[in-house]
C-alpha atoms as a printed R data frame, in Angstrom:
    type eleno elety resid chain resno       x       y       z
1   ATOM     1    CA   MET     A     1  -7.503   2.393   7.750
2   ATOM     2    CA   THR     A     2  -6.156   5.072  10.099
3   ATOM     3    CA   VAL     A     3  -8.698   7.673  11.159
4   ATOM     4    CA   VAL     A     4  -7.553  11.068   9.865
5   ATOM     5    CA   SER     A     5  -9.563  13.716  11.677
6   ATOM     6    CA   ALA     A     6 -11.042  16.645   9.772
7   ATOM     7    CA   GLN     A     7  -8.553  18.862  11.631
8   ATOM     8    CA   ARG     A     8  -5.571  16.854  10.302
9   ATOM     9    CA   ARG     A     9  -6.605  16.248   6.660
10  ATOM    10    CA   GLY     A    10  -5.066  19.489   5.409
11  ATOM    11    CA   SER     A    11  -1.815  18.598   7.174
12  ATOM    12    CA   LEU     A    12  -1.771  15.157   5.543
13  ATOM    13    CA   LEU     A    13  -2.280  16.633   2.086
14  ATOM    14    CA   GLY     A    14   0.383  19.271   2.801
15  ATOM    15    CA   VAL     A    15   2.962  16.658   3.811
16  ATOM    16    CA   VAL     A    16   2.208  14.558   0.721
17  ATOM    17    CA   ASP     A    17   2.173  17.651  -1.549
18  ATOM    18    CA   ARG     A    18   5.613  18.767  -0.344
19  ATOM    19    CA   PHE     A    19   7.078  15.251  -0.738
20  ATOM    20    CA   TRP     A    20   5.672  14.817  -4.232
21  ATOM    21    CA   ARG     A    21   6.936  18.246  -5.397
22  ATOM    22    CA   LYS     A    22  10.371  17.514  -3.876
23  ATOM    23    CA   SER     A    23  10.339  14.210  -5.793
24  ATOM    24    CA   GLY     A    24   9.825  16.049  -9.079
25  ATOM    25    CA   TYR     A    25   6.143  15.212  -9.551
26  ATOM    26    CA   ARG     A    26   4.098  17.795 -11.472
27  ATOM    27    CA   VAL     A    27   0.909  18.884  -9.732
28  ATOM    28    CA   THR     A    28  -1.966  18.690 -12.212
29  ATOM    29    CA   ALA     A    29  -4.831  19.666  -9.877
30  ATOM    30    CA   ILE     A    30  -5.676  20.450  -6.265
31  ATOM    31    CA   ASN     A    31  -9.153  20.235  -4.788
32  ATOM    32    CA   SER     A    32  -9.336  22.415  -1.667
33  ATOM    33    CA   HIS     A    33 -12.854  21.315  -0.711
34  ATOM    34    CA   ILE     A    34 -13.191  21.324   3.081
35  ATOM    35    CA   ASP     A    35 -14.813  17.850   3.266
36  ATOM    36    CA   ALA     A    36 -13.189  16.160   0.267
37  ATOM    37    CA   PRO     A    37  -9.722  17.590  -0.405
38  ATOM    38    CA   ALA     A    38  -7.489  16.001  -3.026
39  ATOM    39    CA   ILE     A    39  -4.200  16.427  -4.856
40  ATOM    40    CA   TYR     A    40  -3.361  15.012  -8.279
41  ATOM    41    CA   VAL     A    41   0.145  14.706  -9.736
42  ATOM    42    CA   LYS     A    42   1.988  13.200 -12.674
43  ATOM    43    CA   THR     A    43   5.390  11.560 -12.246
44  ATOM    44    CA   GLN     A    44   8.312  12.008 -14.599
45  ATOM    45    CA   ASP     A    45   7.731   8.529 -16.025
46  ATOM    46    CA   GLY     A    46   4.033   9.074 -16.743
47  ATOM    47    CA   PHE     A    47   2.264   7.687 -13.678
48  ATOM    48    CA   GLN     A    48  -0.723   9.684 -12.452
49  ATOM    49    CA   VAL     A    49  -1.048   9.637  -8.684
50  ATOM    50    CA   SER     A    50  -3.703  11.079  -6.411
51  ATOM    51    CA   LEU     A    51  -4.483  11.388  -2.739
52  ATOM    52    CA   THR     A    52  -8.168  11.968  -2.047
53  ATOM    53    CA   VAL     A    53 -10.287  12.192   1.064
54  ATOM    54    CA   ALA     A    54 -13.694  10.637   0.473
55  ATOM    55    CA   ASP     A    55 -16.825   9.868   2.482
56  ATOM    56    CA   LYS     A    56 -16.361   9.753   6.279
57  ATOM    57    CA   GLY     A    57 -12.701  10.747   5.888
58  ATOM    58    CA   GLN     A    58 -11.634   7.594   4.055
59  ATOM    59    CA   VAL     A    59  -8.229   8.444   2.543
60  ATOM    60    CA   HIS     A    60  -7.270   6.918  -0.815
61  ATOM    61    CA   PHE     A    61  -4.045   6.791  -2.797
62  ATOM    62    CA   ASP     A    62  -4.703   5.957  -6.435
63  ATOM    63    CA   VAL     A    63  -2.132   5.300  -9.142
64  ATOM    64    CA   ASP     A    64  -2.748   5.061 -12.875
65  ATOM    65    CA   SER     A    65   0.150   3.630 -14.823
66  ATOM    66    CA   PRO     A    66   1.229   4.520 -18.317
67  ATOM    67    CA   CYS     A    67   0.894   1.732 -20.882
68  ATOM    68    CA   VAL     A    68   2.609  -1.404 -19.648
69  ATOM    69    CA   ARG     A    69   2.951  -4.942 -20.863
70  ATOM    70    CA   ARG     A    70   1.322  -7.825 -19.018
71  ATOM    71    CA   SER     A    71   3.473  -9.539 -16.417
72  ATOM    72    CA   GLU     A    72   3.052 -11.946 -13.520
73  ATOM    73    CA   VAL     A    73   2.399 -10.389 -10.131
74  ATOM    74    CA   ALA     A    74   3.626 -12.107  -6.986
75  ATOM    75    CA   ASP     A    75   1.292 -12.645  -4.057
76  ATOM    76    CA   SER     A    76   1.594 -10.085  -1.272
77  ATOM    77    CA   THR     A    77   4.096 -10.945   1.433
78  ATOM    78    CA   SER     A    78   2.121  -9.073   4.108
79  ATOM    79    CA   ARG     A    79  -1.335  -9.548   5.566
80  ATOM    80    CA   ALA     A    80  -4.043  -6.999   4.742
81  ATOM    81    CA   THR     A    81  -4.755  -4.524   7.529
82  ATOM    82    CA   ALA     A    82  -8.441  -4.224   6.661
83  ATOM    83    CA   PHE     A    83 -11.241  -6.731   6.360
84  ATOM    84    CA   LEU     A    84 -11.579  -7.315   2.612
85  ATOM    85    CA   ASP     A    85 -14.836  -9.026   1.697
86  ATOM    86    CA   PRO     A    86 -15.451  -8.849  -2.078
87  ATOM    87    CA   GLU     A    87 -19.172  -9.369  -1.496
88  ATOM    88    CA   ALA     A    88 -19.516  -6.766   1.251
89  ATOM    89    CA   GLN     A    89 -22.268  -4.215   0.776
90  ATOM    90    CA   LEU     A    90 -20.635  -1.576   2.982
91  ATOM    91    CA   ILE     A    91 -17.395   0.284   2.400
92  ATOM    92    CA   PRO     A    92 -15.029  -0.304   5.330
93  ATOM    93    CA   ARG     A    93 -14.460   2.880   7.325
94  ATOM    94    CA   PRO     A    94 -11.254   3.968   9.029
95  ATOM    95    CA   ASN     A    95 -11.069   2.410  12.482
96  ATOM    96    CA   ILE     A    96  -7.442   2.591  13.621
97  ATOM    97    CA   HIS     A    97  -6.569   5.387  16.060
98  ATOM    98    CA   SER     A    98  -3.381   7.425  15.769
99  ATOM    99    CA   ASP     A    99  -2.520   9.857  18.554
100 ATOM   100    CA   PHE     A   100  -1.486  12.404  15.920
101 ATOM   101    CA   TRP     A   101  -3.575  11.806  12.780
102 ATOM   102    CA   SER     A   102  -6.810  11.073  14.662
103 ATOM   103    CA   ALA     A   103  -6.509  14.078  17.012
104 ATOM   104    CA   GLY     A   104  -9.826  15.819  17.353
105 ATOM   105    CA   ALA     A   105 -11.823  12.788  16.163
106 ATOM   106    CA   PRO     A   106 -14.028  11.872  19.147
107 ATOM   107    CA   GLY     A   107 -15.359   8.373  19.666
108 ATOM   108    CA   VAL     A   108 -12.614   6.431  17.876
109 ATOM   109    CA   ALA     A   109 -11.312   3.371  19.682
110 ATOM   110    CA   ALA     A   110  -7.556   3.069  20.053
111 ATOM   111    CA   SER     A   111  -5.868   0.205  18.241
112 ATOM   112    CA   ARG     A   112  -3.079  -1.814  19.820
113 ATOM   113    CA   SER     A   113  -1.788  -3.323  16.576
């Protein structure tokens, strides 16, 4: 939910790109669109991972797993950082200020969390 300003989005994708390549992930596609950049990779064990910037700068990490067998999943041990209303009509927008990542994004309130 951190605001990533338009000026910092390329930096975020660059940091992630370098880490993923260093980790042995194979880049399958890069979208260099100014408003909606994205990078897509495949891990050595078959996971497909992407980082995309969507509407209003909402940043998403998505992971698609290779075939797996069903197993129990434990409840999260941490509290969600965003309001999650399954019946909400609006997509939550980034609202947490970072002195670095939000630089150049006017009108964003600072968070003290």
